[in-house]
C-alpha positions in Angstrom: -6.0 96.9 60.5 -6.7 93.2 59.5 -4.0 90.6 59.8 -3.9 87.2 58.1 -1.8 84.4 59.6 -0.7 81.3 57.7 0.6 78.8 60.3 2.8 75.8 59.6 4.3 73.4 62.2 7.8 72.4 61.1 9.2 75.8 61.9 7.9 75.9 65.5 10.5 75.9 68.2 11.0 72.3 69.6 9.7 70.6 66.4 12.5 68.6 64.8 11.0 65.2 63.8 8.0 63.9 61.8 6.8 62.1 64.9 5.9 65.5 66.3 4.1 66.7 63.2 1.5 64.0 62.6 -0.9 62.2 64.9 -0.3 59.0 63.0 3.1 58.5 64.5 3.4 59.4 68.2 0.3 61.0 69.7 2.0 62.4 72.8 4.7 64.2 70.8 2.2 65.5 68.3 0.0 66.9 71.1 3.0 68.8 72.6 3.8 70.2 69.2 0.2 71.4 68.7 0.4 73.4 71.9 3.7 74.9 70.9 2.2 75.8 67.5 -0.9 77.3 69.1 1.3 79.3 71.5 3.4 80.9 68.7 0.3 81.8 66.8 -1.2 83.4 69.9 2.0 85.4 70.4 1.7 86.8 66.9 -1.9 87.7 67.4 -1.2 89.4 70.7 1.6 91.4 69.2 -0.6 92.5 66.3 -3.4 93.5 68.6 -1.0 95.5 70.8 0.1 97.5 67.7 -3.5 98.3 66.6 -4.8 95.4 64.6 -8.5 95.0 64.9 -9.0 91.5 63.3 -6.9 88.4 62.9 -7.8 85.3 60.9 -5.6 82.2 61.2 -5.3 79.6 58.5 -4.0 76.2 59.8 -1.6 75.4 57.0 0.1 72.2 58.2 -0.7 68.6 57.1 -4.3 67.7 57.9 -4.8 71.4 58.6 -6.4 70.5 61.9 -3.6 71.1 64.3 -4.2 74.4 66.1 -6.1 74.0 69.4 -9.2 76.1 68.9 -10.1 76.2 72.6 -6.7 77.7 73.3 -6.7 80.3 70.5 -7.0 84.0 71.3 -10.7 84.6 71.1 -10.2 87.7 68.9 -9.0 85.5 66.1 -11.0 83.2 63.8 -9.6 79.9 62.6 -9.7 78.4 59.1 -9.2 74.7 59.6 -9.5 71.4 57.7 -8.6 70.2 54.2 -8.8 70.3 51.2 -9.0 74.1 50.7 -9.0 75.8 47.3 -6.1 78.1 48.3 -4.5 75.5 50.6 -1.9 77.2 52.9 -3.3 80.6 51.9 -7.1 79.9 52.2 -8.9 83.2 53.0 -6.2 85.6 51.8 -8.6 86.8 49.1 -11.0 88.3 51.7 -9.0 91.5 52.1 -6.1 92.0 54.6 -3.6 94.7 55.3 -0.7 92.3 56.3 0.2 88.7 56.4 2.3 86.7 58.9 3.9 83.3 58.2 4.3 81.5 61.5 6.2 78.2 62.0 7.5 78.1 58.4 10.4 76.0 57.2 13.1 76.0 54.6 12.5 74.9 51.0 13.2 71.6 49.5 16.9 71.4 48.4 18.1 73.7 51.1 21.6 73.0 52.3 20.4 73.1 55.9 16.9 73.4 57.3 15.0 71.4 59.9 12.3 69.3 58.2 12.7 71.4 55.0 10.5 70.5 52.0 8.1 72.1 49.6 4.6 70.9 50.0 5.6 67.2 49.4 8.5 64.9 49.9 8.2 64.1 46.2 9.4 67.6 45.3 13.2 68.1 44.9 13.2 71.8 44.0 10.9 74.6 42.7 11.6 77.9 41.0 9.5 80.9 40.0 10.9 82.7 37.0 14.2 81.0 37.6 14.4 81.9 41.3 14.4 79.0 43.8 11.4 79.2 46.2 9.7 77.0 48.7 6.4 77.3 50.4 7.3 80.7 51.7 8.0 82.2 48.2 5.0 80.5 46.6 2.6 81.6 49.3 4.0 85.1 49.4 3.4 85.4 45.7 -0.3 84.4 46.3 -0.6 87.0 49.0 1.0 89.5 46.6 -1.5 88.7 43.9 -4.2 89.9 46.3 -2.1 93.0 47.3 -1.2 91.7 50.8 2.4 92.1 52.0 4.0 89.4 54.1 5.5 91.4 57.0 6.5 88.7 59.5 8.1 85.2 59.1 9.1 82.9 61.9 10.9 79.6 61.8 14.5 78.4 61.8 17.5 80.5 60.7 17.4 78.9 57.2 13.8 80.0 56.4 14.5 83.5 58.0 17.4 83.9 55.5 15.1 82.7 52.7 12.5 85.2 53.7 14.9 88.1 53.7 16.4 87.1 50.3 12.9 87.1 48.7 10.9 89.7 50.7 13.6 92.1 51.8 14.0 93.7 55.2 10.8 92.4 56.9 10.4 91.3 60.5 11.6 87.8 61.2 12.2 85.6 64.2 14.5 82.6 64.2 13.1 80.4 67.0 15.7 77.7 66.3 19.0 77.1 64.6 19.0 74.1 62.2 21.8 71.6 62.7 20.3 69.2 60.2 17.1 67.7 58.8 16.0 66.4 62.2 18.0 68.4 64.7 18.1 72.0 65.9 19.0 74.2 68.8 15.7 75.6 70.0 14.5 78.5 72.1 12.3 77.8 75.1 8.6 78.3 74.0 8.2 81.2 76.4 11.2 83.1 74.9 10.1 82.2 71.3 6.6 83.5 72.0 8.0 86.8 73.5 10.2 87.4 70.5 7.3 86.7 68.1 4.9 89.0 70.0 7.5 91.8 69.8 8.2 91.2 66.1 4.5 91.1 65.3 3.9 94.5 66.9 6.8 95.9 64.9 5.5 94.3 61.7 2.1 95.9 62.0 3.6 99.3 62.7 6.1 99.2 59.8 4.0 97.4 57.1 5.6 96.2 53.9 5.3 95.8 50.1 3.5 92.9 48.4 5.6 90.3 46.7 4.5 90.4 43.0 6.0 88.0 40.5 6.4 89.5 37.0 4.2 88.1 34.3 4.3 85.8 32.4 5.2 83.5 35.3 7.1 80.2 34.9 7.1 77.6 37.6 9.7 74.9 37.2 9.3 71.8 39.4 11.9 69.1 39.9 10.6 65.9 41.3 12.4 63.1 43.2 11.4 60.4 40.7 10.6 60.2 37.0 7.2 58.7 37.8 6.3 61.8 39.8 7.1 64.1 37.0 5.2 61.9 34.5 2.0 62.3 36.6 2.6 66.0 37.1 2.9 66.5 33.4 -0.7 65.4 33.0 -1.8 68.9 34.1 -3.1 70.7 31.0 -0.4 73.2 29.9 2.4 71.5 31.8 5.5 70.6 29.8 8.2 68.1 30.7 11.8 69.5 30.5 13.5 66.3 31.3 12.7 63.0 33.0 12.1 64.6 36.4 11.4 68.3 35.7 8.1 69.9 34.7 7.4 73.5 33.6 4.1 75.4 33.6 3.8 79.0 32.3 0.8 81.4 32.8 0.2 85.1 33.1 -1.9 84.7 36.2 -0.3 83.8 39.6 -3.5 82.3 41.0 -4.0 80.0 38.0 -0.3 79.0 38.2 -0.6 78.2 42.0 -3.6 76.0 41.3 -1.7 74.2 38.6 1.2 73.7 41.0 -1.1 72.2 43.6 -2.6 69.9 40.9 0.9 68.7 39.9 1.9 67.9 43.4 -1.5 66.1 44.0 -1.0 64.0 40.9 2.6 63.2 41.8 1.3 61.9 45.1 -0.7 59.2 43.3 2.4 57.7 41.7 3.5 54.4 43.2 
């Protein structure tokens, strides 16, 4: 049994502000958040191993993708770290796994309530796959599904847990905090969050799941915060502007569409 873990930071218990998610702002707060993130990842690994998993690969999927403390990671696991990576938050999923965990995930851009919610970039206002609103969770689950890997565990705040269940069905989830707003939440103590994650990870390995496969042809619709962002994104071959801030891309292949999506976000980031 091989388990793949995509680990983000905004959904980790205790993380409520950008000062905690980047070393560029407040180093002490960031170092604390790195330890919490590593702890939640380790809890997921321990639960998977207790239920019979034989291998775990962790992809650091936040920001610089150099956040998890390797020296504190469970030695059974291997760490994919650094950026850029061709599959970004899902790097390595194509190597063959039986199940995927999404640890420390957050709500999508445009959510009514979700701590530090966004979709890959602050320049993105909303995203939809075949008309269904999705965030990083939905996009990444679709990539996992492309390779036949079911997402069986999602952890984060209550908003992303609800999002996971609406898209992926009755999978294992752990809400480690309740979002009060963009930069506020009621959080579990790290020890309790880790205990719940460990227990849920064991159940997830035992129960398994079904890959999330998006019906082809696939349409991704991206609404940007500003017109100039959409103008840059529309430079991707095959992309089509729908209005001044919305761009659409259609393809039969989810992997190609995911790469086009990443290119659109990257180009939008160049706009001043």
